[in-house]
C-alpha positions as CSV (number, residue, x, y, z in Angstrom):
1,M,51.4,-0.5,22.0
2,K,48.4,-2.7,22.5
3,D,47.0,-0.2,25.0
4,K,47.3,2.6,22.5
5,K,45.5,0.6,19.9
6,S,42.7,-0.3,22.4
7,V,42.3,3.3,23.4
8,Y,42.2,4.3,19.7
9,K,39.5,1.7,19.0
10,I,37.4,2.8,22.0
11,A,37.8,6.5,21.0
12,K,36.9,5.7,17.3
13,H,33.8,3.7,18.3
14,T,32.7,6.3,20.8
15,A,33.1,9.1,18.3
16,F,31.1,7.3,15.7
17,I,28.3,6.4,18.1
18,A,28.2,10.0,19.3
19,I,28.0,11.3,15.7
20,M,25.3,8.7,14.8
21,I,23.2,9.7,17.9
22,F,23.5,13.4,17.0
23,V,22.4,12.8,13.4
24,L,19.5,10.7,14.4
25,S,18.5,13.2,17.1
26,V,18.6,16.1,14.6
27,T,16.4,14.0,12.3
28,M,13.9,13.3,15.1
29,M,13.8,17.0,16.0
30,F,13.1,17.9,12.4
31,I,10.2,15.3,12.3
32,K,8.8,16.7,15.6
33,N,8.8,20.3,14.6
34,T,7.7,19.7,11.0
35,F,5.3,16.8,11.2
36,V,4.4,15.8,14.8
37,N,3.3,19.2,16.1
38,P,0.8,19.7,13.2
39,A,-0.4,16.0,13.5
40,T,-1.6,16.6,17.1
41,S,-4.3,19.0,15.8
42,K,-5.2,17.4,12.5
43,T,-8.6,16.2,11.4
44,G,-9.9,12.7,12.0
45,G,-13.1,11.0,11.2
46,Y,-15.6,8.2,11.6
47,F,-17.0,5.8,9.0
48,V,-20.6,6.1,7.9
49,N,-20.3,3.0,5.8
50,D,-17.3,0.7,5.7
51,I,-19.2,-2.4,4.4
52,Y,-18.3,-3.2,0.8
53,D,-18.6,-6.3,-1.4
54,K,-17.4,-5.4,-4.9
55,P,-16.5,-2.3,-6.9
56,S,-19.8,-2.2,-8.7
57,M,-20.9,1.4,-8.7
58,E,-19.3,3.4,-11.5
59,L,-18.3,7.0,-11.8
60,S,-19.0,8.0,-15.4
61,H,-18.3,11.2,-17.2
62,K,-20.6,14.0,-16.0
63,E,-23.0,11.5,-14.3
64,T,-23.7,12.2,-10.6
65,V,-23.5,9.6,-7.9
66,I,-25.7,10.4,-4.9
67,Q,-25.4,8.8,-1.4
68,K,-27.7,9.5,1.5
69,F,-26.4,9.5,5.1
70,S,-26.9,11.0,8.5
71,A,-24.3,12.6,10.7
72,S,-23.8,14.8,13.7
73,G,-21.0,17.3,14.3
74,D,-18.7,19.3,12.1
75,I,-17.9,17.9,8.7
76,Y,-14.5,18.8,7.2
77,G,-14.6,16.4,4.3
78,V,-15.1,12.8,3.3
79,K,-13.1,9.6,2.7
80,I,-14.2,7.5,-0.2
81,R,-12.9,4.0,-1.2
82,F,-12.2,3.9,-4.9
83,H,-11.3,1.0,-7.1
84,N,-9.5,2.0,-10.2
85,A,-7.0,-0.9,-10.6
86,G,-4.0,1.4,-10.3
87,Q,-5.0,3.3,-13.4
88,P,-6.3,6.7,-12.2
89,Q,-8.2,8.6,-14.8
90,K,-7.2,12.2,-15.7
91,G,-9.8,14.7,-14.7
92,S,-11.6,16.1,-11.7
93,A,-14.7,15.3,-9.6
94,L,-17.0,17.8,-8.0
95,V,-17.7,16.5,-4.4
96,E,-20.7,18.3,-2.8
97,L,-22.2,18.1,0.7
98,V,-26.0,18.8,0.3
99,D,-28.7,19.3,2.9
100,Q,-31.2,16.5,2.2
101,S,-34.3,18.5,3.2
102,T,-33.6,21.8,1.4
103,G,-31.2,20.7,-1.4
104,Q,-28.8,23.5,-0.4
105,V,-25.1,22.9,-1.1
106,L,-23.4,23.2,2.3
107,S,-19.8,22.7,1.2
108,S,-17.9,21.4,-1.8
109,T,-14.5,20.9,-3.5
110,Q,-13.0,19.8,-6.8
111,A,-11.0,16.6,-6.3
112,N,-8.2,15.5,-8.7
113,T,-9.2,12.0,-9.9
114,E,-5.5,11.2,-10.7
115,T,-4.8,11.2,-7.0
116,M,-7.5,8.7,-6.1
117,L,-5.9,5.7,-4.3
118,N,-6.6,2.2,-5.5
119,D,-8.5,0.0,-3.1
120,A,-8.0,2.6,-0.4
121,Y,-9.8,5.5,1.3
122,T,-8.9,8.8,-0.4
123,A,-9.4,11.8,2.0
124,I,-11.2,14.7,0.2
125,H,-11.3,17.9,2.3
126,F,-14.0,20.5,1.5
127,D,-12.8,24.0,0.7
128,T,-14.8,25.3,3.7
129,P,-15.7,22.9,6.6
130,Y,-19.4,22.7,7.4
131,L,-19.9,23.4,11.1
132,C,-23.0,21.9,12.8
133,N,-23.6,20.4,16.2
134,D,-27.0,18.8,15.4
135,K,-27.7,15.5,13.7
136,K,-28.9,16.0,10.1
137,D,-29.7,14.1,6.9
138,Y,-27.2,14.8,4.1
139,L,-26.6,13.9,0.5
140,L,-23.1,13.3,-0.8
141,K,-22.9,14.1,-4.6
142,I,-19.9,13.2,-6.8
143,T,-19.8,14.4,-10.4
144,P,-16.7,13.4,-12.3
145,E,-15.5,15.1,-15.5
146,F,-12.8,13.0,-17.2
147,E,-10.5,14.2,-20.0
148,N,-11.5,11.1,-21.9
149,P,-15.4,11.2,-22.0
150,N,-15.5,7.3,-22.2
151,A,-13.5,6.9,-19.0
152,F,-14.9,5.7,-15.7
153,M,-13.9,4.8,-12.2
154,R,-15.5,2.4,-9.7
155,I,-16.4,2.8,-6.1
156,W,-16.7,-0.1,-3.6
157,Q,-20.4,-0.7,-2.8
158,S,-22.4,-2.8,-0.5
159,E,-24.6,-5.2,-2.4
160,E,-27.3,-5.3,0.3
161,N,-28.1,-1.6,0.5
162,N,-26.2,-0.1,-2.5
163,S,-24.4,2.3,-0.2
164,I,-20.8,3.3,-1.2
165,A,-17.9,2.8,1.2
166,F,-17.2,6.3,2.6
167,G,-16.6,8.1,5.9
168,I,-16.8,11.6,7.3
169,I,-13.8,13.7,8.3
170,S,-15.5,15.3,11.2
171,Y,-13.5,16.3,14.2
172,I,-10.2,17.8,15.4
173,A,-8.0,15.8,17.7
174,N,-5.7,17.4,20.2
175,S,-3.9,14.3,21.4
176,K,-1.2,14.7,24.0
177,T,-0.4,11.0,23.8
178,I,1.2,11.4,20.3
179,Y,4.0,13.4,22.0
180,S,4.6,10.5,24.4
181,F,4.4,8.0,21.6
182,F,7.0,10.1,19.6
183,N,9.4,10.4,22.6
184,I,9.3,6.6,23.1
185,L,10.0,6.2,19.3
186,W,12.9,8.6,19.6
187,I,14.5,6.5,22.4
188,L,14.0,3.3,20.5
189,V,15.5,4.7,17.3
190,V,18.7,5.7,19.1
191,F,18.8,2.5,21.1
192,S,18.3,0.3,18.0
193,A,21.0,2.2,16.0
194,V,23.5,1.8,18.9
195,I,22.8,-1.9,19.3
196,I,23.2,-2.5,15.5
197,Y,26.5,-0.7,15.5
198,T,27.7,-2.6,18.6
199,V,26.9,-6.1,17.2
200,C,28.3,-5.2,13.8
201,F,31.6,-3.6,14.7
202,I,32.4,-4.0,18.4
203,L,31.3,-7.5,19.5
204,K,32.9,-10.5,17.8
205,L,29.7,-12.4,17.0
206,K,29.0,-14.9,14.4
207,K,27.3,-13.6,11.2
208,E,24.0,-15.3,11.9
209,T,23.9,-13.8,15.4
210,V,24.7,-10.3,14.1
211,F,21.8,-10.7,11.7
212,F,19.4,-12.0,14.3
213,I,20.0,-9.1,16.8
214,S,20.0,-6.4,14.1
215,L,16.8,-7.7,12.6
216,L,15.0,-7.7,16.0
217,C,16.1,-4.0,16.5
218,V,14.7,-2.8,13.2
219,S,11.6,-5.0,13.5
220,L,10.8,-3.4,16.8
221,L,10.5,0.0,15.1
222,M,8.7,-1.4,12.0
223,T,5.9,-3.0,14.0
224,I,5.5,0.2,16.1
225,I,5.1,2.4,13.1
226,L,3.1,-0.1,11.0
227,P,0.8,-1.7,13.6
228,P,-1.5,-4.7,13.3
229,Y,-4.0,-4.5,10.3
230,S,-1.6,-2.3,8.3
231,S,0.0,-5.1,6.3
232,P,-1.6,-6.1,3.0
233,D,-4.7,-8.2,3.6
234,E,-3.7,-8.6,7.3
235,E,-7.3,-8.4,8.3
236,A,-8.0,-11.7,6.4
237,H,-4.9,-13.3,7.9
238,I,-5.9,-12.3,11.4
239,N,-9.4,-13.7,10.9
240,S,-7.9,-16.9,9.5
241,A,-5.6,-17.2,12.6
242,Y,-8.7,-16.7,14.8
243,K,-10.5,-19.4,12.9
244,L,-7.6,-21.9,13.3
245,A,-7.5,-21.0,17.0
246,N,-11.2,-21.9,17.2
247,K,-10.4,-25.3,15.7
248,M,-7.6,-25.8,18.2
249,E,-10.2,-25.0,21.0
250,G,-12.5,-27.7,19.7
251,Y,-15.0,-25.9,17.5
252,S,-16.2,-28.1,14.7
253,E,-16.5,-27.2,11.0
254,L,-20.2,-26.8,11.5
255,D,-19.6,-24.3,14.2
256,L,-17.4,-22.3,11.9
257,A,-19.8,-22.4,8.9
258,N,-20.7,-19.2,7.1
259,E,-17.4,-17.6,8.2
260,T,-18.5,-17.4,11.8
261,I,-15.4,-16.8,14.0
262,Y,-15.5,-17.0,17.8
263,K,-13.7,-14.1,19.4
264,R,-13.8,-12.3,22.8
265,G,-16.4,-9.5,22.7
266,E,-13.7,-6.9,23.3
267,D,-11.5,-8.0,20.4
268,Y,-12.9,-5.3,18.1
269,S,-12.0,-1.6,17.5
270,N,-12.8,0.6,14.5
271,I,-9.7,2.7,15.3
272,F,-7.2,-0.2,15.8
273,E,-8.5,-2.1,12.8
274,D,-8.2,0.9,10.5
275,K,-5.9,-0.4,7.7
276,Y,-4.8,3.2,6.9
277,T,-2.7,3.9,10.1
278,S,-3.1,7.4,11.5
279,V,-2.2,9.4,14.6
280,F,-5.5,8.1,16.1
281,S,-4.1,4.5,15.7
282,Y,-1.0,5.5,17.7
283,E,-3.2,7.1,20.3
284,Y,-5.3,4.0,20.7
285,I,-2.3,1.7,20.9
286,H,-0.6,4.0,23.4
287,N,-3.6,4.0,25.7
288,N,-4.3,0.2,25.4
289,F,-0.9,-1.5,24.9
290,F,-0.6,-2.8,28.5
291,K,-4.3,-3.4,29.2
292,L,-5.4,-6.8,30.3
293,S,-8.7,-8.4,29.2
294,K,-11.8,-7.4,31.2
295,N,-13.9,-10.2,29.8
296,N,-12.6,-13.4,28.3
297,T,-16.1,-14.6,27.2
298,I,-16.1,-15.9,23.6
299,V,-18.9,-14.7,21.3
300,P,-19.6,-15.5,17.7
301,S,-18.5,-12.9,15.2
302,S,-19.6,-13.0,11.6
303,E,-16.6,-12.3,9.4
304,N,-16.6,-12.3,5.6
305,W,-12.9,-12.3,4.8
306,V,-10.7,-15.3,5.5
307,V,-8.2,-17.3,3.5
308,Y,-9.3,-20.8,2.4
309,D,-5.9,-22.2,1.6
310,F,-3.6,-24.4,3.7
311,N,-4.5,-23.6,7.4
312,G,-1.1,-24.6,8.6
313,V,0.4,-21.2,7.6
314,Y,-1.6,-19.7,10.5
315,T,-0.4,-22.1,13.2
316,I,1.9,-19.6,14.9
317,G,-0.8,-16.8,14.9
318,A,-3.4,-19.2,16.2
319,L,-1.1,-20.3,19.0
320,A,-0.4,-16.7,19.9
321,I,-4.1,-16.0,20.1
322,N,-4.8,-18.9,22.4
323,I,-1.7,-18.1,24.6
324,G,-2.8,-14.5,24.8
325,R,-6.2,-15.5,26.0
326,M,-4.7,-17.8,28.6
327,L,-2.5,-14.9,29.8
328,N,-5.6,-12.7,29.9
329,L,-4.0,-10.2,27.5
330,G,-6.1,-7.3,26.0
331,Y,-6.9,-7.0,22.3
332,V,-3.8,-4.8,21.5
333,P,-1.2,-6.9,23.3
334,L,-2.8,-10.0,21.9
335,M,-2.3,-8.8,18.4
336,Y,1.3,-7.8,19.1
337,L,2.0,-11.2,20.6
338,G,0.9,-12.8,17.3
339,R,3.2,-10.5,15.4
340,L,6.1,-11.2,17.7
341,L,5.9,-15.0,17.4
342,N,5.6,-14.8,13.7
343,L,8.7,-12.5,13.6
344,L,10.7,-14.9,15.8
345,F,9.8,-17.8,13.5
346,F,11.0,-15.8,10.5
347,A,14.2,-14.7,12.3
348,L,15.1,-18.2,13.4
349,C,14.5,-19.7,10.0
350,V,16.8,-17.0,8.4
351,Y,19.3,-17.4,11.2
352,M,19.6,-21.1,10.4
353,S,19.7,-20.3,6.6
354,I,22.6,-18.0,7.1
355,K,24.3,-20.5,9.4
356,I,24.1,-23.5,7.1
357,T,24.4,-22.1,3.6
358,P,27.8,-22.6,2.1
359,V,27.3,-19.7,-0.3
360,G,25.6,-16.2,-0.3
361,K,25.2,-15.5,3.4
362,E,25.1,-11.8,2.4
363,C,22.2,-12.5,0.0
364,F,20.0,-14.1,2.7
365,M,20.8,-11.3,5.1
366,V,20.0,-8.4,2.8
367,L,16.8,-10.0,1.5
368,S,15.6,-10.4,5.0
369,F,16.3,-6.7,5.7
370,L,14.3,-5.4,2.7
371,P,11.5,-3.2,4.0
372,I,8.8,-5.3,2.4
373,T,10.2,-8.5,4.0
374,L,10.4,-6.8,7.4
375,H,6.8,-5.5,7.1
376,I,5.5,-9.0,6.2
377,A,7.6,-10.7,8.9
378,N,6.1,-8.3,11.5
379,S,2.5,-9.3,10.7
380,F,0.0,-12.2,10.8
381,S,0.5,-12.7,7.0
382,R,0.9,-16.2,5.8
383,D,3.7,-14.9,3.6
384,T,5.9,-14.8,6.8
385,F,5.6,-18.6,6.9
386,V,6.2,-19.0,3.1
387,I,9.2,-16.7,2.9
388,S,10.8,-18.4,5.9
389,L,10.4,-21.8,4.4
390,G,11.5,-20.6,1.0
391,F,14.8,-19.3,2.4
392,L,15.4,-22.3,4.6
393,F,14.7,-24.7,1.7
394,V,17.3,-23.0,-0.6
395,A,19.9,-22.8,2.2
396,Y,19.4,-26.5,3.2
397,L,19.5,-27.6,-0.4
398,L,22.8,-25.8,-0.9
399,K,24.2,-27.4,2.2
400,L,23.3,-30.9,0.9
401,I,24.7,-30.1,-2.5
402,N,28.0,-28.9,-1.0
403,Q,28.6,-31.7,1.5
404,E,31.0,-34.5,0.4
405,E,29.5,-37.1,2.7
406,K,26.6,-39.3,1.6
407,Y,23.1,-38.2,2.5
408,T,21.6,-39.6,5.7
409,I,17.9,-40.6,6.1
410,K,17.5,-37.7,8.6
411,Q,18.7,-35.1,6.1
412,L,16.4,-36.3,3.4
413,V,13.4,-36.5,5.7
414,L,14.1,-32.9,6.9
415,L,14.3,-31.7,3.3
416,L,11.1,-33.5,2.4
417,A,9.4,-32.0,5.5
418,I,10.3,-28.5,4.3
419,C,9.0,-29.3,0.8
420,V,5.7,-30.7,2.1
421,L,5.2,-27.6,4.2
422,L,6.3,-25.1,1.5
423,A,4.3,-26.5,-1.4
424,P,0.8,-26.1,0.0
425,S,1.5,-22.8,1.7
426,K,1.2,-21.1,-1.7
427,F,1.0,-23.4,-4.7
428,I,3.1,-21.1,-6.9
429,Y,6.1,-22.0,-4.8
430,S,5.7,-25.8,-5.2
431,V,7.8,-25.7,-8.3
432,M,10.8,-24.8,-6.1
433,C,10.7,-28.4,-4.9
434,L,11.9,-29.5,-8.4
435,L,15.4,-28.4,-7.3
436,I,15.8,-31.6,-5.3
437,L,16.8,-33.1,-8.6
438,L,20.1,-31.2,-8.2
439,L,21.1,-33.5,-5.4
440,G,24.1,-35.7,-6.3
441,K,23.1,-39.2,-7.3
442,S,26.3,-40.7,-5.9
443,K,25.4,-39.4,-2.4
444,F,22.3,-41.5,-2.4
445,D,24.4,-44.6,-2.0
446,F,22.7,-46.2,1.0
447,N,20.6,-49.2,1.8
448,L,17.2,-49.3,3.4
449,K,16.7,-52.0,6.0
450,I,13.4,-53.5,6.9
451,K,13.4,-55.7,10.0
452,S,17.3,-55.8,9.8
453,K,17.1,-57.2,6.3
454,P,18.9,-55.1,3.7
455,V,16.9,-53.9,0.7
456,K,18.5,-53.0,-2.7
457,K,19.9,-49.5,-3.2
458,V,17.4,-46.7,-3.6
459,N,17.5,-44.9,-6.9
460,V,17.5,-41.1,-6.8
461,V,15.0,-40.9,-9.6
462,V,12.6,-43.2,-7.7
463,I,12.9,-41.0,-4.6
464,A,12.4,-37.8,-6.6
465,V,9.3,-39.2,-8.3
466,A,7.9,-40.4,-4.9
467,V,8.6,-37.0,-3.3
468,M,6.9,-35.1,-6.2
469,A,3.9,-37.4,-6.0
470,L,3.6,-36.8,-2.3
471,I,3.9,-33.0,-2.8
472,L,1.2,-33.1,-5.5
473,F,-1.1,-35.1,-3.3
474,V,-0.7,-32.6,-0.4
475,L,-1.1,-29.7,-2.8
476,Y,-4.4,-31.2,-4.1
477,K,-5.7,-31.8,-0.6
478,T,-4.9,-28.3,0.6
479,N,-5.4,-26.2,-2.6
480,R,-8.0,-28.2,-4.6
481,W,-9.4,-25.0,-6.0
482,V,-6.2,-24.4,-7.9
483,F,-6.6,-27.7,-9.9
484,N,-10.3,-26.7,-10.6
485,I,-9.2,-23.3,-11.9
486,I,-6.5,-24.9,-14.2
487,Y,-9.0,-27.5,-15.4
488,T,-11.8,-24.9,-16.2
489,S,-9.3,-22.5,-17.7
490,F,-8.9,-24.7,-20.8
491,A,-12.7,-24.9,-21.4
492,N,-14.1,-23.4,-24.6
493,T,-15.0,-19.7,-24.1
494,A,-16.9,-17.1,-26.2
495,P,-14.9,-14.6,-28.3
496,I,-13.3,-11.9,-26.2
497,E,-15.4,-9.2,-28.1
498,T,-18.6,-11.0,-27.1
499,L,-17.6,-11.3,-23.5
500,L,-16.7,-7.6,-23.3
501,Q,-20.3,-6.9,-24.2
502,T,-22.1,-9.5,-22.3
503,N,-19.9,-9.9,-19.2
504,P,-17.4,-7.0,-18.9
505,D,-16.3,-8.2,-15.4
506,A,-15.2,-11.6,-16.8
507,T,-11.5,-12.2,-16.2
508,F,-8.7,-13.7,-18.4
509,N,-7.8,-17.4,-18.3
510,I,-5.5,-19.8,-20.2
511,G,-8.1,-20.5,-22.9
512,L,-8.8,-16.8,-23.6
513,M,-5.1,-16.1,-23.7
514,L,-4.4,-18.8,-26.2
515,Q,-7.3,-17.8,-28.4
516,N,-6.2,-14.1,-28.3
517,P,-2.4,-14.1,-28.3
518,I,-2.1,-10.5,-29.6
519,V,-4.4,-9.2,-26.8
520,S,-2.4,-11.2,-24.2
521,L,0.9,-9.9,-25.5
522,Q,-0.4,-6.3,-25.4
523,L,-1.6,-6.8,-21.9
524,I,1.8,-8.0,-20.7
525,L,3.8,-5.3,-22.6
526,N,1.5,-2.5,-21.3
527,T,2.0,-3.8,-17.8
528,I,5.8,-3.8,-18.1
529,F,5.8,-0.3,-19.7
530,E,3.4,1.3,-17.3
531,N,4.2,-0.5,-14.0
532,G,7.7,-1.9,-14.5
533,A,9.4,0.7,-12.2
534,Y,6.7,0.2,-9.6
535,Y,7.3,-3.6,-9.5
536,L,11.1,-3.1,-9.2
537,K,10.5,-0.7,-6.2
538,S,7.9,-3.0,-4.7
539,I,10.5,-5.9,-4.5
540,A,12.4,-3.7,-2.1
541,G,9.4,-2.1,-0.4
542,G,8.7,1.1,-2.2
543,V,5.1,0.9,-1.0
544,L,4.4,-0.2,2.6
545,G,1.3,-0.4,4.7
546,Y,-2.0,-1.0,3.0
547,N,-1.1,0.3,-0.5
548,S,-0.6,3.9,0.5
549,I,2.7,4.5,2.3
550,Y,5.2,5.5,-0.4
551,I,8.9,5.4,0.6
552,S,11.4,7.8,-0.8
553,D,13.2,6.6,-4.0
554,A,16.5,7.6,-2.4
555,F,16.2,4.9,0.2
556,I,15.0,2.3,-2.3
557,F,18.0,3.1,-4.5
558,I,20.4,2.5,-1.6
559,I,18.6,-0.8,-0.7
560,L,18.7,-2.0,-4.3
561,A,22.4,-1.1,-4.5
562,I,23.1,-3.1,-1.4
563,L,21.1,-6.0,-2.9
564,F,23.4,-5.9,-5.9
565,I,26.5,-5.7,-3.8
566,S,25.4,-8.7,-1.8
567,T,25.7,-10.9,-5.0
568,C,29.3,-9.8,-5.3
569,C,30.5,-11.0,-1.9
570,M,32.5,-14.2,-2.0
571,P,35.1,-14.1,0.8
572,E,33.7,-17.0,2.9
573,D,31.8,-18.9,0.2
574,K,32.7,-22.6,0.5
575,Y,30.9,-23.5,-2.7
576,Q,30.5,-22.0,-6.2
577,L,27.4,-22.9,-8.1
578,K,28.0,-24.9,-11.2
579,T,26.6,-23.7,-14.5
580,R,23.7,-26.3,-14.5
581,E,22.8,-25.3,-11.0
582,K,22.7,-21.6,-11.9
583,I,20.5,-22.4,-15.0
584,S,18.2,-24.5,-12.8
585,F,17.9,-21.7,-10.2
586,I,17.0,-19.2,-12.9
587,A,14.6,-21.6,-14.6
588,V,12.7,-22.2,-11.3
589,F,12.7,-18.5,-10.5
590,L,11.2,-17.8,-13.9
591,M,8.6,-20.5,-13.3
592,V,7.6,-18.8,-10.1
593,L,7.4,-15.5,-11.9
594,A,5.3,-17.0,-14.6
595,L,2.9,-18.5,-12.1
596,V,2.7,-15.1,-10.2
597,V,1.9,-13.4,-13.5
598,Y,-0.7,-16.0,-14.5
599,V,-2.5,-15.9,-11.2
600,A,-2.7,-12.1,-11.4
601,I,-4.0,-12.4,-15.0
602,T,-6.8,-14.6,-13.7
603,W,-7.8,-11.6,-11.5
604,T,-7.7,-9.2,-14.4
605,P,-11.0,-8.2,-16.0
606,L,-11.0,-8.3,-19.8
607,S,-11.5,-4.5,-20.0
608,Y,-8.2,-3.7,-18.2
609,K,-5.2,-2.7,-20.2
610,T,-2.6,-3.8,-17.5
611,I,-2.4,-6.9,-15.3
612,Y,-4.1,-6.4,-11.9
613,G,-2.6,-7.4,-8.6
614,I,1.1,-8.1,-9.2
615,Q,3.3,-7.3,-6.2
616,G,7.0,-7.7,-5.7
617,K,6.5,-9.6,-2.4
618,Y,5.2,-12.6,-4.3
619,L,8.7,-13.2,-5.7
620,M,10.4,-13.0,-2.3
621,P,10.5,-16.8,-1.4
622,A,12.3,-17.4,-4.7
623,M,14.6,-14.3,-4.6
624,P,17.6,-16.2,-3.1
625,L,17.6,-18.4,-6.3
626,L,17.9,-15.3,-8.5
627,L,20.6,-13.6,-6.4
628,L,22.7,-16.8,-6.0
629,A,22.5,-17.5,-9.7
630,C,23.8,-14.0,-10.4
631,K,27.0,-14.5,-8.4
632,N,30.0,-14.6,-10.8
633,K,33.7,-14.0,-11.0
634,I,33.4,-10.7,-12.9
635,F,31.8,-8.7,-10.1
636,T,33.6,-10.0,-7.0
637,I,34.4,-8.4,-3.6
638,T,37.1,-10.5,-1.9
639,K,36.9,-8.5,1.4
640,D,34.4,-9.6,4.0
641,I,31.9,-6.7,4.1
642,Y,29.0,-8.7,5.7
643,R,29.0,-6.6,8.9
644,P,29.2,-3.2,7.1
645,L,26.4,-4.3,4.8
646,C,24.3,-5.3,7.8
647,F,24.9,-2.0,9.5
648,I,24.2,0.1,6.4
649,I,21.0,-1.6,5.5
650,G,19.9,-1.6,9.2
651,I,20.3,2.2,9.4
652,T,18.7,2.6,6.1
653,D,15.7,0.6,7.3
654,I,15.5,2.9,10.4
655,Y,15.1,5.9,8.0
656,V,12.6,3.9,5.9
657,V,10.6,3.5,9.1
658,L,10.8,7.2,9.9
659,N,9.8,7.9,6.3
660,A,6.7,5.8,6.8
661,F,6.0,7.6,10.1
662,V,6.1,11.0,8.4
663,V,3.7,9.8,5.7
664,I,1.3,8.6,8.3
665,L,1.5,11.9,10.3
666,Q,0.5,13.8,7.2
667,R,-2.7,11.9,6.6
């Protein structure tokens, strides 16, 4: 009888794996025939000017912007970096290529201004390519015509030479390596799916181990499709990691003044560092992935984009850079090593979180599999460090709340260490440390001994106050600018009407918001009305890459449904949150949300109608608090569905990765 059951199980698993491989192979064949083949002969380009300081040049109604440039070769179109704060204006823009010497219009097109990307390069193809082998001087003319005559858009501009940030779509690539890249991806997709199924349903592994292996499989695909420099602001994070690596090597603050970073001369590539991943990125990575360094000589490189907060968040990336140099790795493998070590840190932190938490293992697992979380974890971003510690803090706090034994000194020191690292990483998450007040007072019943002499019992309030004081001190030392912003925000300001006339680029602050409550309320309500759906999607990862890879709503709906189901799972929960704990979790989450919104408001110019810069990823470190507080007895699943959930969201993530791949192929 047992033999029959075993044979049935083997046959069932084999059949399911065969069907899964068939479905994935059909998907890959469709992608190859529909998207990969055209991508191997698509247009590419080079940048004439990619230096920009601020979005200062304006496109106004029927006013022409002219840019001089020189180029050689065929010109199929242009890429222009717009800045419209996510509020595209309705209308069109006449884009013309003009011979500078004769004034003749060589090619042109009408571009839809509503499709202009925010803080990204929008590709504008001319109706007819201009074919020319010689080097010539050109004029680029842009004349917008908005439905609202008072409307305008901005273009990123270099302050030094007033040139706008734009590039030329100039040549046709016929890359055979994209086929090789695609075939490797095909194998990895099938391999990852089979491994995820095996660990979820065949092998009898612990939940945290199932998570760890499945996460690594999906992450492998994610980092291949969205390579280094594609994560939001990853350029700044990589530069910051380089700067910390320089400090580890012994460079002084004087050496690193004026944002000078010391890199190897070969650690630079226009194609590889293109934030808007294309088939040319894949071609470059494919050709350089296994290359070793030819010259380890360090040279100064003037960089203008680094992060000035707590440097500790870049420790792993900096170690990876120094290890890569010691191993003589080339530029591409060096960057992937940094991503890999960051991913392993994240995976280990969540592994421990799932292992130790007495409640909501499914919540931690699903949050870690959200596409936006995966994309951040597979990057140099400091958010990898912050999210990892946020998850670990909540899980360890719950472990301490649940335990019946009295707290030990080691446990409290470990909790304090997590708080001291989390708070300065991004100051908005420092409020999460307030949750240590939920620790049971009776479990602090221990004596401190100094030179074998007992000291009176330590009061929990005294400990809490001391911890908060320490955290505030660390926060002040690492994020002093935050306190300066808060202090100056309450300073007296001119009326908002006056500022709009005299300084239209001025941004909101606390003082202005208190003086103009109606304007502030309108700003918040307009933001919710116009961008609410976007924010909900961005929590899951509806937009990946550098602001321009949109994922199908179908996948986002499945992921959000799984996220909701994760809050209903209670089969192995050893602890149920009390009402005061749920209220505290929600209160702290709302405090984090309020800080996120306020910081974004301080970036928002007074002329804007919606808040600028809010992203769902900013809430991720505190998301476990919200999900755990939502667990209740009304929506309850008593059956253990951890493994099916892990499998479903893992396979969904594979399709999200393929979705991103298709978007990139069409660029």
